[in-house]
Structures are given as structure tokens and as C-alpha cells.
C-alpha positions as CSV (number, residue, x, y, z in Angstrom):
1,M,8.2,13.4,12.4
2,K,10.6,13.9,9.5
3,T,10.9,10.8,7.4
4,V,14.1,9.7,5.8
5,Y,12.2,7.5,3.4
6,E,10.2,9.9,1.3
7,V,11.0,13.3,-0.2
8,N,7.4,14.4,0.3
9,P,6.2,13.4,3.8
10,S,2.4,13.1,4.3
11,I,0.5,15.3,6.8
12,W,0.2,12.2,8.9
13,V,3.9,11.7,9.1
14,E,4.7,15.3,9.6
15,T,2.3,15.7,12.6
16,T,3.6,12.6,14.6
17,D,6.8,11.8,16.3
18,E,9.2,9.2,14.9
19,T,9.1,5.8,16.7
20,S,12.2,4.3,18.3
21,Y,11.6,0.6,18.8
22,P,14.9,-1.4,18.8
23,H,16.0,-3.7,16.0
24,L,16.2,-7.4,16.6
25,P,19.0,-7.6,19.2
26,N,20.2,-11.2,18.6
27,S,19.4,-14.5,17.0
28,G,17.4,-17.3,18.4
29,M,14.4,-15.6,19.9
30,T,11.2,-17.7,19.7
31,F,7.5,-16.6,19.6
32,D,4.2,-18.2,18.9
33,A,3.7,-15.9,15.9
34,A,5.8,-13.5,13.9
35,V,4.1,-10.7,12.0
36,I,6.2,-9.1,9.3
37,G,5.1,-5.6,8.4
38,G,4.2,-2.6,10.6
39,G,1.3,-1.1,8.8
40,I,-2.3,-1.4,9.8
41,A,-2.7,-5.0,8.7
42,G,0.3,-6.2,10.6
43,L,-0.4,-4.1,13.7
44,T,-4.0,-5.3,13.8
45,T,-3.0,-8.9,13.4
46,A,-0.4,-8.7,16.1
47,L,-2.7,-7.0,18.6
48,L,-5.5,-9.5,18.1
49,L,-3.1,-12.4,18.5
50,K,-1.7,-10.9,21.6
51,R,-5.2,-10.6,23.1
52,A,-5.8,-14.2,22.2
53,G,-2.9,-15.1,24.5
54,L,-0.1,-15.6,22.0
55,S,3.4,-14.3,22.2
56,V,4.0,-12.1,19.1
57,A,7.0,-10.5,17.4
58,L,6.2,-7.7,15.0
59,V,9.1,-7.1,12.6
60,E,9.2,-3.9,10.5
61,A,11.9,-3.1,7.9
62,R,11.8,0.6,8.6
63,R,9.5,2.4,11.1
64,I,6.0,1.7,12.2
65,A,3.3,3.1,9.9
66,A,5.9,4.9,7.7
67,G,4.8,3.1,4.5
68,A,1.3,2.9,3.0
69,T,-0.5,3.3,6.3
70,G,1.3,6.6,6.8
71,Y,0.5,7.9,3.3
72,T,-3.2,6.9,2.9
73,T,-6.2,9.2,2.6
74,A,-7.4,7.4,5.8
75,K,-11.0,6.7,5.0
76,V,-12.5,4.1,7.3
77,T,-15.4,2.9,5.1
78,S,-17.0,-0.2,3.6
79,L,-17.8,2.0,0.5
80,H,-15.0,1.1,-1.9
81,G,-16.0,3.0,-5.1
82,L,-18.3,0.9,-7.2
83,T,-17.5,-2.6,-5.9
84,Y,-20.6,-4.5,-4.9
85,A,-22.6,-4.7,-8.1
86,R,-19.5,-6.0,-9.9
87,L,-18.7,-8.5,-7.1
88,M,-22.3,-9.9,-7.1
89,D,-22.1,-10.2,-10.9
90,E,-18.7,-11.9,-11.0
91,Q,-18.5,-13.8,-7.8
92,G,-22.1,-14.3,-6.7
93,E,-24.1,-12.9,-3.8
94,D,-22.5,-15.1,-1.1
95,K,-18.9,-14.0,-1.7
96,A,-20.0,-10.4,-2.2
97,R,-21.8,-10.6,1.1
98,Q,-18.6,-11.8,2.8
99,Y,-16.6,-8.9,1.4
100,A,-19.3,-6.5,2.5
101,E,-19.6,-7.9,6.0
102,A,-15.8,-8.0,6.5
103,S,-15.5,-4.4,5.4
104,Q,-18.2,-3.1,7.6
105,A,-17.0,-5.2,10.6
106,A,-13.6,-3.6,10.1
107,V,-15.1,-0.1,10.5
108,E,-16.6,-1.2,13.8
109,Q,-13.4,-3.0,14.9
110,I,-11.5,0.3,14.5
111,A,-14.2,2.2,16.3
112,A,-14.0,-0.3,19.2
113,F,-10.2,-0.1,19.5
114,V,-10.4,3.7,19.6
115,A,-13.2,3.8,22.2
116,E,-12.1,0.9,24.4
117,D,-8.4,1.6,24.4
118,G,-8.5,5.4,24.3
119,I,-6.6,5.9,21.1
120,D,-6.3,9.6,20.3
121,C,-6.5,9.7,16.5
122,A,-9.2,12.2,15.5
123,F,-11.6,9.4,14.8
124,E,-15.0,10.8,13.7
125,R,-18.1,9.3,12.1
126,M,-18.8,10.7,8.7
127,L,-20.8,10.0,5.5
128,A,-19.0,8.4,2.6
129,L,-20.1,9.0,-1.0
130,T,-19.2,7.7,-4.5
131,Y,-20.6,10.2,-7.0
132,T,-20.8,10.8,-10.7
133,E,-21.2,14.0,-12.7
134,D,-22.1,12.0,-15.9
135,P,-25.9,11.5,-16.5
136,D,-25.1,8.3,-18.4
137,R,-23.6,6.8,-15.2
138,V,-26.6,7.3,-13.0
139,I,-27.6,3.7,-13.7
140,D,-24.2,2.5,-12.3
141,I,-24.8,4.4,-9.1
142,Q,-28.3,3.0,-8.8
143,N,-27.0,-0.6,-9.4
144,E,-24.4,-0.1,-6.7
145,V,-27.0,1.2,-4.2
146,D,-29.2,-1.8,-4.9
147,A,-26.4,-4.3,-4.6
148,A,-25.1,-2.7,-1.3
149,R,-28.6,-2.7,0.2
150,T,-29.1,-6.3,-0.8
151,L,-25.9,-7.1,1.1
152,G,-27.0,-5.3,4.2
153,L,-24.9,-2.2,3.9
154,P,-26.1,1.3,5.0
155,A,-26.5,2.5,1.4
156,S,-28.9,5.1,-0.2
157,L,-29.1,7.1,-3.4
158,T,-28.7,10.8,-3.2
159,T,-28.2,13.8,-5.5
160,T,-27.5,16.2,-2.6
161,T,-23.9,16.9,-1.5
162,D,-22.0,19.8,0.1
163,L,-19.6,19.9,-2.8
164,P,-19.3,23.3,-4.7
165,Y,-20.2,21.6,-8.0
166,E,-23.2,19.6,-9.2
167,V,-23.3,15.8,-9.1
168,T,-26.0,13.7,-11.0
169,A,-26.1,10.9,-8.5
170,A,-24.2,9.4,-5.6
171,V,-24.0,6.2,-3.5
172,Q,-24.2,7.3,0.2
173,F,-23.1,5.1,3.1
174,D,-24.1,6.3,6.6
175,N,-22.1,6.1,9.8
176,Q,-18.6,5.6,8.2
177,A,-15.5,7.2,9.6
178,Q,-12.2,8.9,9.1
179,F,-9.1,9.3,11.4
180,H,-5.5,10.2,11.7
181,P,-4.0,6.9,10.6
182,R,-0.5,7.2,12.0
183,R,-1.8,8.2,15.4
184,Y,-4.1,5.2,15.3
185,A,-1.3,2.9,14.2
186,L,1.1,4.2,17.0
187,G,-1.7,3.6,19.5
188,L,-2.0,-0.1,18.3
189,A,1.8,-0.4,18.6
190,Q,1.8,0.7,22.2
191,L,-0.8,-1.9,23.0
192,I,1.2,-4.7,21.4
193,E,4.6,-4.1,23.2
194,G,5.0,-5.9,26.4
195,D,3.8,-9.1,28.2
196,G,6.0,-11.4,26.0
197,C,5.3,-9.5,22.8
198,R,7.9,-7.3,21.0
199,I,8.2,-4.8,18.2
200,F,11.4,-4.7,16.2
201,E,12.0,-1.8,13.8
202,E,14.8,-1.3,11.3
203,T,14.8,-5.0,10.9
204,R,14.3,-6.1,7.3
205,A,13.2,-9.7,7.0
206,Q,15.0,-11.3,4.1
207,D,13.9,-15.0,4.0
208,I,11.7,-17.6,5.6
209,E,12.8,-21.2,6.0
210,S,10.1,-23.6,7.0
211,P,10.5,-27.0,8.7
212,E,10.9,-29.8,6.3
213,G,7.4,-31.0,5.3
214,D,5.9,-28.3,7.5
215,H,5.1,-31.0,10.0
216,P,3.4,-30.0,13.3
217,G,5.7,-28.9,16.0
218,G,8.4,-27.4,13.7
219,R,9.0,-23.7,13.8
220,H,9.7,-21.3,10.9
221,E,12.9,-19.4,10.8
222,I,12.8,-15.8,9.8
223,R,16.1,-14.5,8.6
224,T,16.7,-10.8,9.0
225,E,19.5,-8.3,8.5
226,H,20.2,-8.6,12.2
227,G,19.9,-12.3,12.7
228,T,17.1,-14.9,13.0
229,L,14.0,-15.5,15.0
230,H,11.7,-18.5,15.2
231,A,7.9,-18.7,15.3
232,D,5.2,-21.3,15.0
233,H,3.2,-19.0,12.7
234,V,4.4,-16.4,10.3
235,V,2.3,-13.6,8.7
236,Q,3.6,-11.5,5.8
237,A,1.6,-8.3,6.0
238,T,3.9,-6.4,3.6
239,H,3.0,-4.9,0.3
240,L,3.8,-8.0,-1.6
241,P,5.3,-11.0,0.2
242,F,9.1,-11.3,-0.3
243,H,8.7,-15.0,0.3
244,D,6.2,-15.8,-2.4
245,P,5.9,-19.5,-3.4
246,A,2.4,-18.8,-4.8
247,G,3.6,-16.1,-7.2
248,L,1.3,-13.4,-6.0
249,F,3.5,-10.9,-7.7
250,A,2.0,-12.1,-11.0
251,R,-1.6,-11.6,-9.7
252,A,-1.5,-8.1,-8.3
253,A,-0.3,-4.9,-10.1
254,P,1.5,-2.1,-8.2
255,A,-0.1,1.4,-8.4
256,R,0.7,4.8,-7.1
257,S,-1.6,7.7,-6.3
258,Y,-1.2,11.2,-5.1
259,C,-2.7,13.5,-2.4
260,M,-2.6,17.1,-1.3
261,A,-3.7,18.9,1.9
262,V,-4.9,22.3,0.9
263,Q,-6.5,25.3,2.6
264,I,-9.5,26.8,0.9
265,E,-11.6,29.9,1.2
266,G,-15.0,29.0,2.6
267,K,-16.4,25.8,4.1
268,V,-14.6,22.5,3.6
269,P,-16.9,19.7,2.5
270,Q,-17.9,17.6,5.5
271,A,-18.0,14.1,4.0
272,M,-15.7,11.7,2.3
273,Y,-16.1,11.7,-1.4
274,L,-14.8,9.6,-4.3
275,S,-15.7,10.2,-8.0
276,A,-16.8,7.3,-10.1
277,D,-15.7,9.2,-13.2
278,N,-12.2,9.6,-14.7
279,P,-10.0,11.3,-13.6
280,V,-10.8,9.8,-10.2
281,R,-10.8,12.3,-7.4
282,S,-10.9,11.7,-3.6
283,L,-11.9,14.3,-1.1
284,R,-12.2,14.5,2.7
285,P,-11.8,17.1,5.4
286,H,-9.1,17.0,8.1
287,R,-8.6,19.4,11.0
288,S,-5.0,19.8,12.3
289,G,-5.0,22.2,15.3
290,D,-6.8,25.4,14.3
291,T,-6.4,24.6,10.5
292,E,-9.0,22.8,8.5
293,Y,-7.7,21.1,5.4
294,L,-9.3,19.6,2.3
295,L,-7.5,16.4,1.3
296,V,-7.6,15.9,-2.4
297,G,-6.3,12.6,-4.0
298,G,-6.1,11.0,-7.4
299,E,-3.9,10.7,-10.5
300,G,-3.3,7.0,-10.0
301,H,-1.0,5.1,-12.4
302,K,1.1,2.0,-12.5
303,V,4.4,2.2,-10.6
304,G,7.3,3.3,-12.8
305,Q,5.2,3.9,-15.8
306,G,3.5,6.9,-17.4
307,D,4.6,10.5,-17.6
308,F,6.8,12.4,-15.1
309,T,5.4,12.0,-11.6
310,T,5.8,15.7,-10.9
311,T,3.1,16.3,-13.5
312,R,0.7,14.2,-11.4
313,Y,0.9,16.7,-8.6
314,A,0.5,19.5,-11.1
315,K,-2.7,18.0,-12.6
316,L,-4.1,17.4,-9.2
317,E,-3.4,20.9,-8.1
318,A,-4.9,22.3,-11.3
319,W,-8.1,20.4,-10.7
320,V,-8.6,21.5,-7.1
321,R,-7.9,25.1,-8.0
322,E,-10.5,24.8,-10.7
323,R,-13.1,23.5,-8.3
324,F,-12.2,25.4,-5.1
325,N,-10.8,28.7,-4.1
326,V,-7.4,27.5,-2.9
327,K,-5.4,29.6,-0.4
328,S,-2.4,27.3,-0.1
329,V,-1.1,23.8,-0.8
330,D,0.5,22.9,2.5
331,F,1.4,19.2,2.0
332,R,1.7,16.8,-0.9
333,W,2.5,13.1,-0.9
334,S,2.1,9.9,-2.8
335,A,1.3,6.3,-1.8
336,Q,1.5,2.8,-3.2
337,D,-0.8,-0.2,-3.1
338,Y,-1.4,-3.4,-5.1
339,M,-4.4,-4.1,-7.3
340,P,-5.5,-7.8,-7.5
341,A,-6.6,-9.0,-10.9
342,D,-10.1,-9.8,-9.5
343,E,-10.1,-6.7,-7.2
344,V,-10.3,-8.8,-4.0
345,P,-7.4,-8.8,-1.5
346,F,-5.4,-11.9,-0.8
347,I,-5.7,-12.9,2.8
348,G,-5.0,-16.3,4.3
349,N,-2.7,-19.3,3.7
350,L,0.2,-18.2,1.6
351,A,0.0,-21.1,-0.9
352,P,-1.6,-24.5,-1.2
353,R,-0.1,-27.2,1.0
354,T,1.5,-24.6,3.2
355,E,0.6,-24.5,6.9
356,R,1.2,-21.7,9.4
357,L,2.4,-19.3,6.7
358,Y,0.0,-16.5,5.9
359,V,-0.3,-13.4,3.8
360,A,-2.3,-10.2,3.6
361,T,-1.8,-8.1,0.4
362,G,-3.6,-6.5,-2.5
363,F,-5.8,-4.0,-0.6
364,K,-6.5,-2.0,-3.8
365,K,-6.3,1.4,-1.9
366,W,-8.8,0.5,0.8
367,G,-6.3,-0.8,3.4
368,M,-7.8,0.9,6.4
369,T,-10.7,-1.5,6.3
370,T,-9.4,-4.5,4.4
371,G,-6.2,-4.4,6.3
372,T,-8.2,-4.4,9.6
373,A,-10.4,-7.2,8.3
374,A,-7.2,-9.1,7.4
375,G,-6.1,-9.0,11.0
376,M,-9.4,-10.5,12.1
377,I,-9.3,-13.2,9.5
378,L,-5.7,-14.2,10.1
379,R,-6.3,-14.3,13.9
380,D,-9.0,-17.0,13.2
381,Y,-6.7,-18.9,10.8
382,I,-4.0,-19.1,13.5
383,L,-6.4,-20.0,16.3
384,E,-7.9,-22.7,14.0
385,R,-11.4,-21.4,14.2
386,P,-13.8,-20.7,11.4
387,N,-14.1,-17.2,9.9
388,P,-17.3,-16.2,8.0
389,W,-15.3,-14.1,5.4
390,S,-12.3,-16.3,4.6
391,E,-13.6,-17.8,1.4
392,V,-13.8,-14.7,-0.7
393,F,-10.3,-13.5,0.4
394,D,-8.7,-16.9,0.1
395,A,-5.1,-16.2,-1.0
396,T,-4.8,-19.6,-2.7
397,R,-7.8,-19.0,-5.1
398,M,-7.1,-19.6,-8.7
399,D,-10.5,-19.2,-10.4
400,L,-10.5,-15.5,-11.3
401,G,-13.5,-15.8,-13.5
402,A,-14.2,-12.6,-15.5
403,S,-11.0,-11.1,-14.2
404,A,-8.7,-13.6,-15.9
405,S,-8.3,-11.1,-18.8
406,N,-6.9,-8.6,-16.3
407,L,-4.4,-11.1,-15.2
408,V,-3.3,-11.8,-18.8
409,K,-3.0,-8.1,-19.6
410,E,-1.0,-7.3,-16.5
411,N,1.6,-10.1,-17.1
412,A,1.8,-9.0,-20.8
413,N,2.6,-5.5,-19.5
414,V,5.3,-6.9,-17.2
415,A,6.9,-8.9,-20.0
416,K,6.8,-5.8,-22.3
417,R,8.6,-3.7,-19.6
418,F,11.1,-6.5,-18.8
419,L,12.2,-6.8,-22.5
420,G,11.4,-3.3,-23.8
421,D,13.3,-1.4,-21.1
422,R,16.4,-3.4,-21.9
423,L,16.2,-2.5,-25.6
424,S,15.6,1.1,-24.9
425,A,18.7,1.2,-22.6
426,L,20.8,0.3,-25.6
427,V,20.3,3.8,-26.8
428,A,20.4,5.5,-23.4
429,P,22.0,9.0,-23.3
430,D,25.5,9.5,-21.9
431,I,25.8,10.2,-18.2
432,D,27.2,13.7,-18.9
433,S,23.8,14.7,-20.3
434,L,22.2,14.6,-16.9
435,K,21.3,18.0,-15.5
436,P,21.2,18.8,-11.7
437,G,18.2,17.3,-10.2
438,E,17.7,14.8,-13.0
439,G,17.8,11.0,-12.8
440,A,17.7,8.5,-15.7
441,I,19.0,5.3,-17.1
442,V,22.2,6.4,-18.8
443,R,25.5,5.0,-20.2
444,A,28.7,5.3,-18.2
445,G,31.4,4.1,-20.5
446,R,30.3,0.8,-21.9
447,H,27.7,0.1,-19.2
448,K,24.2,1.3,-18.3
449,V,23.5,2.7,-14.9
450,A,20.7,4.3,-13.0
451,A,22.2,7.8,-12.3
452,Y,21.0,10.9,-10.4
453,R,22.9,14.2,-10.5
454,E,22.5,16.1,-7.3
455,L,22.0,19.9,-7.3
456,G,25.7,20.4,-6.5
457,G,26.7,18.4,-9.5
458,M,27.8,15.1,-7.9
459,V,26.4,12.0,-9.6
460,K,25.1,9.0,-7.7
461,A,24.9,5.8,-9.7
462,V,23.5,2.4,-9.0
463,S,22.7,-0.8,-10.9
464,P,19.5,-0.3,-12.9
465,T,18.4,-3.9,-12.4
466,C,15.7,-4.5,-9.7
467,T,16.9,-7.0,-7.2
468,H,13.5,-8.7,-7.1
469,L,13.2,-10.3,-10.5
470,G,15.5,-8.2,-12.7
471,C,13.4,-5.6,-14.4
472,V,15.0,-2.2,-15.2
473,V,14.0,0.5,-12.8
474,S,12.6,4.0,-13.7
475,F,13.2,7.3,-12.1
476,N,10.4,8.8,-10.1
477,D,11.2,12.6,-10.3
478,A,8.6,13.7,-7.7
479,E,9.8,11.3,-5.0
480,Q,13.4,11.0,-6.2
481,S,13.4,7.3,-6.2
482,W,14.1,4.4,-8.5
483,D,10.8,2.5,-9.1
484,C,10.4,-1.0,-10.6
485,P,7.7,-0.9,-13.3
486,C,7.1,-4.7,-13.1
487,H,6.3,-5.4,-9.4
488,G,6.6,-2.1,-7.6
489,S,9.8,-2.3,-5.6
490,R,11.3,1.1,-4.9
491,F,14.8,2.2,-4.0
492,D,16.3,5.5,-2.9
493,I,18.9,7.5,-4.7
494,D,21.6,5.5,-3.0
495,G,20.0,2.2,-3.9
496,G,18.5,1.4,-0.5
497,V,15.1,-0.5,-0.5
498,I,12.2,1.8,0.2
499,E,9.4,-0.7,-0.6
500,G,9.5,-4.4,-1.5
501,P,9.0,-7.1,-2.6
502,A,12.8,-6.6,-3.2
503,V,14.8,-7.1,0.0
504,E,18.3,-6.4,-1.4
505,P,19.5,-2.9,-2.4
506,L,20.7,-1.8,-5.8
507,E,24.4,-2.1,-6.1
508,T,26.4,1.2,-5.9
509,V,28.4,1.9,-9.1
510,E,31.4,4.1,-9.4
511,T,31.2,6.3,-12.5
512,G,34.9,7.1,-13.1
513,D,36.7,6.1,-16.3
514,D,38.0,3.0,-14.6
515,V,34.5,1.8,-13.5
516,L,34.1,-2.0,-13.5
517,A,30.6,-3.3,-14.1
518,S,29.0,-5.5,-11.5
519,P,28.2,-9.1,-12.6
520,T,24.5,-8.0,-12.8
521,M,25.3,-5.1,-15.1
522,Q,27.5,-7.2,-17.3
523,S,24.7,-9.7,-17.9
524,N,22.4,-6.8,-19.0
525,P,24.4,-4.7,-21.5
């Protein structure tokens, strides 16, 4: 599959065929449930609801598993870095246990789908380890092992790995797994389609209108670029919800990270690794045909902020060449996820006093398991039956406890970008200064634009104002996209939406001498 959405397709995208489900054909279709978002969370939710006897529409803005699920490192594990000791300290043992049980149950749910439904996705059981090379952090590793074992997880302390460098200690989880995430997702999609359930691709949902008072019996209306559909229950399994009365955009920060598939001399390590030290590094094996790859990830940063994104790939490659004898770098890609202020995903009712509107977001880079757990939790919400893990993931929670300072810092950062980027644009360079292959916020006449000069010399210019909440976008040189540094929306060079929460494209701007500014541009000189 060649993707039109990213300049650097992942190994998962490149080794699978593109899907061709139709877009919504007309208005007025009605379902028991509508799931918006075709990643692992949306697909899992839709399949579980179908198997519970509901008619389901899954609505995807682009193609199935062409977003975060198609660009993950694809570790299927309940070991999420150093999580459990902190959770027990900040939220108590009961909620930490809910998180642990949900994550481990998700591993087994994926294994069950693979085995029972015959999904061919290179699923294999494997050890997962979080390690440190710092002697001063051995206590952190020991505390995590103790917490995880208290919570019933398959944890142990080890100093032995098959890495080509020494570690001082590691948390080891037995019987975890890895897989080909896009093959798995496409397998779920095939199980969803049919028997009154539909998948609609290339159908961007733009708004949700709920019945007045949200009284029983009324259906929600989902407005899309191709018309409307109606459903008793609506799940937003997107990055951030575009319909967001709870303001989740203010409680989760967008982050990008980077990955490479490399061939090395010698044996590829046969476990899934994550460093507890900075810079964070992720490692796992993957066999594609006769070739065995080492997948190397890291270099995370806030979306639209930091140094040039091409340097992230350069730093990651330099690190892997320092630690391994690299023969070739065959694939490189980046991914995006949202980091909740208290590091727990938001899963459940979208907002207080709303019924039959649900959300799953903020998977903090562990979406294979937390996205699967989301499907299990949301199924129980919709079927009105108790779920043993719903409390810790409650999307309407407001008591962030020790994490409140993270929330304050994040929103201060957003405010700084919202105001500071406007001031910096006042001294933006002239559009003529752009070199081929460069993109930047520049001035075209009396107005600022987000402009990219193609290698042939032609300039493409769009409004620099994100259509979500009005922040000024930044150029992502590695992926050649316009990224919002406030809430993570991304747009292609032509202004089309790559990732939400924005649903409207950036307006195209002509750059001739007679250019007229759009109303948005005029209001942000």
C-alpha cells in the first residue's frame, strides 16, 4: 500500500494493500451505534458491538488503520514503561489495579481474536522489558516490579537481556506479544462488514447533533462531508474528539515520535524493549518475508514544537548505528498520540450529563492495548452493564490529583504558542526567501501565509491559522505537513486535514501581487 497521507509510509502500510470501502452513499441511514474512527479502538468497539447484536456503522475520514494504528511500533503489552508504581502512588491501588487488569485483558482479547477468527498478522508471544543503564535508577525498576506484582501482573526483575550493551536492571513481563498492526486491523474490518453493519471510508465526520435534552428514544445525527447518518449511540474513537463539549483538548497534549526499520549484522534482539532513561529508545524485532528487521523508535516531542523534524530521524539513526552494526535503514516513519495530564486514557461518557455519546482518546503511545481495552469498556457502557475498569478511565473525571501541575503547564504552553507565534509572524521573512523543499510562515505582500516551495519552484500557500481553535501552524519538514503546536491537528501541503481535531482544511491562498487575504488572515495580521 502506498499512502497519500504521509511522506514516509511505515513498514506496516507499505506491506499491506489499500482498502476500498465506499464512502457514505446517502443521508438518512440509521444504526444502533456509529463508531467514528477506523483505528484499533474504533474497530475493536465496532466488532464487539456487532457481536453483541447491534447494527453498527464505522465511519473513517481516510482509510482504515492509516493513522496512528498504521504507524505504531505495535507492541501488545501491559508493560507501559514505568507506570504502575506512579499510578499506585497517585491514584491508589484500586485504580492502578483496574488499569493493570484492563491492559492485560486487552493482550488476551487480541490473542483471542487472532486465534478464534484466524487473523493472519504475525502475532507472536514475546517478552517485554523496560530497562535502565543508570545505576541510580535501579530503585525505580525495583519499585515498578513490586507494584506490578502487587497488581497481579507477570513481572520480574532481571539484569539479563540479549541487547548488545549492558543494562543495570529491567522490569520483565512474561507472555506479552507483538504483531503486524495493519494486518490485524484489516482482519477486524472484514469481520465487521456485513449483517447490517457497514464501514464507510473517505467520510469525514464534521459535527454531531444530539436530540434535545438527550431524552431516551432520540437519535444522534452525525453530519459528514457526504451527508448524515443517525444512531442511538455514538463513539468518537479519533485522536481527539472533534465534538468536544468536555474540552478534552485542554487535558491531553499531542506528541509525535519516530521509528525506523533497519537491517543489522548479527542476531536481532528477540524481545520488546523500552528504555526508562532519556533519550527514550524502543526496540523490537519484526520479520518481513526473508528479512528480519530491528525496529527502533524514540525522539518524541510535542507536535509542531522543537527543532527540525528531519533531525529527529538523524538522531535516531545515529543512536542505532552507535549501538548496532547497521547494514541499511529500509523504512522510517513517525506517529502521533495524545498524552493525558494524569497519564490515563479518557474512555467512557464524553461529558457529564451526556448520554449515549462516548469517547476513547489519550492512549499515551500504548494504543494497541489501551485502544483494545477501550472497545471492551465502551461495549459495556452501551449495553448498560458494569465494567470492572471503567472508573479509572472515566472520561468525565476532574480530580487529576498530583497531575494538576501538568495540566497547568500544558495549557500555559498552548497560550504561549497561541500568542507568541502571532508575534513572531510579524517579522516573518518574505515569501521569495523560500528555497525549493522549504516551508515556513512567510509574508506575501501585506499578509502572512503558510507557504511551501516545491522542488520545481512553484509555491503552494495556505492560511496559517489552524481551523480547530486558531493557533498558527508550524512546518514539519520530515513529513512535509503543517502541524498545529497547540492541539495537534495536521494538514498536508495543500491544506487538507491529515489528523484532527480539526475537520476543516486550511484555506488555499493565491500568492500573486493581487492576492486578497481571506477573512481569517485579515483578522490575524
